[in-house]
C-alpha positions as CSV (number, residue, x, y, z in Angstrom):
1,M,80.8,71.6,73.4
2,C,81.4,74.4,70.4
3,S,83.6,76.5,69.7
4,C,81.5,79.8,70.5
5,A,81.1,78.2,74.5
6,R,84.6,77.5,74.7
7,R,85.5,80.5,73.8
8,S,83.2,81.8,76.8
9,L,84.5,80.3,79.2
10,L,88.0,80.4,78.5
11,M,86.8,84.4,78.5
12,G,85.8,83.6,82.1
13,V,88.0,81.9,83.0
14,M,90.3,84.7,82.0
15,L,88.4,87.4,83.3
16,G,88.6,85.3,86.8
17,L,92.4,85.3,87.1
18,F,93.0,88.8,86.0
19,A,90.2,90.2,88.9
20,Q,92.0,87.7,91.2
21,L,95.2,89.6,90.3
22,A,93.8,93.3,90.5
23,A,92.5,92.4,93.9
24,A,95.8,90.9,94.6
25,Q,97.7,93.8,93.6
26,G,95.4,96.4,95.5
27,H,95.6,94.6,98.6
28,A,99.2,94.7,98.4
29,G,99.5,98.0,98.2
30,H,98.4,98.3,101.7
31,A,101.0,96.9,103.0
32,T,103.6,98.6,101.6
33,A,101.9,102.8,101.3
34,G,102.7,103.6,104.6
35,A,106.8,102.3,103.6
36,A,107.3,105.8,102.6
37,V,106.4,107.4,105.8
38,G,108.2,105.2,108.1
39,R,107.0,101.4,110.0
40,A,105.1,100.8,112.6
41,G,106.6,101.7,115.8
42,D,107.5,99.6,119.3
43,P,105.0,100.9,121.7
44,K,107.7,100.4,124.1
45,K,110.1,103.4,122.1
46,V,107.2,105.9,122.3
47,S,108.6,109.8,122.7
48,R,104.9,111.2,123.2
49,T,101.2,110.6,121.9
50,I,99.2,113.0,119.9
51,D,95.6,113.0,120.3
52,L,93.5,113.6,117.3
53,D,89.6,113.8,117.0
54,M,87.9,112.6,114.3
55,S,84.5,113.9,113.4
56,D,81.2,113.4,111.3
57,A,82.1,117.1,110.2
58,M,84.7,115.3,107.9
59,R,87.8,116.3,109.7
60,F,90.7,115.3,112.1
61,A,91.5,117.7,114.3
62,P,94.4,118.9,114.3
63,A,94.7,118.6,110.4
64,E,98.6,119.9,110.4
65,L,101.2,118.1,112.3
66,A,105.1,118.0,113.2
67,V,107.6,115.3,113.8
68,K,110.9,115.0,114.0
69,Q,112.5,111.7,111.8
70,G,113.3,108.9,113.7
71,E,110.7,109.9,116.1
72,T,108.0,106.9,117.5
73,V,104.4,108.7,118.4
74,R,101.4,107.1,119.6
75,F,98.3,108.5,117.3
76,R,95.2,108.3,120.2
77,L,92.2,108.6,117.7
78,K,89.0,109.3,119.7
79,N,86.0,109.2,116.8
80,T,83.1,111.6,118.3
81,G,80.9,110.8,115.1
82,K,78.6,108.2,114.9
83,V,80.0,106.8,111.8
84,M,83.4,104.8,110.9
85,H,86.2,106.4,110.8
86,E,89.7,105.6,109.8
87,M,93.3,107.2,109.7
88,V,95.9,106.0,106.6
89,L,98.9,107.5,106.6
90,G,101.0,107.5,103.3
91,T,101.8,110.2,101.0
92,M,99.3,112.0,99.2
93,R,99.6,110.2,95.7
94,D,99.1,106.7,98.0
95,L,96.0,108.2,100.2
96,E,94.5,109.3,96.3
97,A,95.2,106.3,95.1
98,H,93.6,104.2,97.9
99,A,90.5,106.4,98.2
100,E,90.2,105.4,94.3
101,T,90.3,102.0,94.7
102,M,88.0,102.4,98.2
103,K,85.2,104.0,96.2
104,K,85.3,100.6,93.9
105,D,84.9,98.2,96.5
106,P,83.6,99.9,100.1
107,S,83.9,96.8,101.4
108,M,87.9,95.9,100.8
109,H,89.6,94.8,104.1
110,H,93.0,96.1,104.8
111,H,93.9,92.7,106.6
112,G,95.7,94.1,109.0
113,A,98.3,96.9,107.3
114,A,100.0,99.3,110.0
115,N,99.2,102.6,108.6
116,I,95.9,102.3,109.0
117,V,93.5,101.9,111.8
118,H,89.7,101.9,111.8
119,V,87.9,103.7,114.7
120,A,84.2,103.0,115.2
121,P,81.6,105.9,116.4
122,G,82.7,106.5,119.8
123,R,85.5,104.3,120.8
124,T,89.3,105.7,120.7
125,A,92.1,103.8,119.2
126,A,95.9,104.0,119.0
127,L,98.4,103.6,115.9
128,V,102.2,103.9,116.9
129,W,104.0,105.2,113.8
130,Q,107.7,105.5,113.6
131,F,108.6,108.5,111.6
132,T,111.8,106.9,109.3
133,N,112.0,109.9,106.7
134,A,112.0,113.2,106.4
135,G,109.3,115.1,104.3
136,E,105.8,116.4,104.3
137,F,103.3,112.8,104.4
138,H,99.3,113.1,105.0
139,Y,96.7,111.0,106.8
140,G,93.0,110.6,106.4
141,C,90.1,108.8,106.2
142,L,89.6,106.6,103.2
143,V,86.0,105.8,104.3
144,P,84.1,106.6,100.4
145,G,83.5,110.1,99.8
146,H,85.0,110.8,103.6
147,F,89.1,112.0,102.1
148,E,86.8,113.7,99.3
149,A,84.8,116.0,101.8
150,G,88.3,116.8,103.5
151,M,88.8,114.3,106.1
152,R,93.2,115.1,106.0
153,G,95.7,116.0,107.4
154,S,99.5,116.8,107.2
155,I,102.5,115.6,108.9
156,K,106.0,117.5,108.3
157,V,108.8,115.6,109.2
158,A,111.8,117.6,109.8
159,P,115.0,115.9,109.8
């Protein structure tokens, strides 16, 4: 094998390894992205249910929520649109970074991340979450283009 072929082969292997590492880091971030907001809630400890509508107008209704620190909430999400939507809980920084990743790889799977729920058109789904930290957090639909179009909301968590 000539020196050029060896170099090309080595570059290909290194690029492949780098791509796998980058993909693994991106997916690992999903598991921890919601940690600042809280953690998956125990359905037996839900203190209230909040209904949210997801529409093809690229909006959540309501777009502003208030909860108390320590509260466990069931979000009941209804997709009244004709396209897939999702709800992702996180900090604005988490959501913006995740939205950028989704633009690059729209077929990316979230592997059961507790802070994410997908809702097919015409369907309803639930997400149970315990808000362990006080502060202002956010939710958004990170299907490519939806977040940028304004499909987002805020959650104020009072101590």
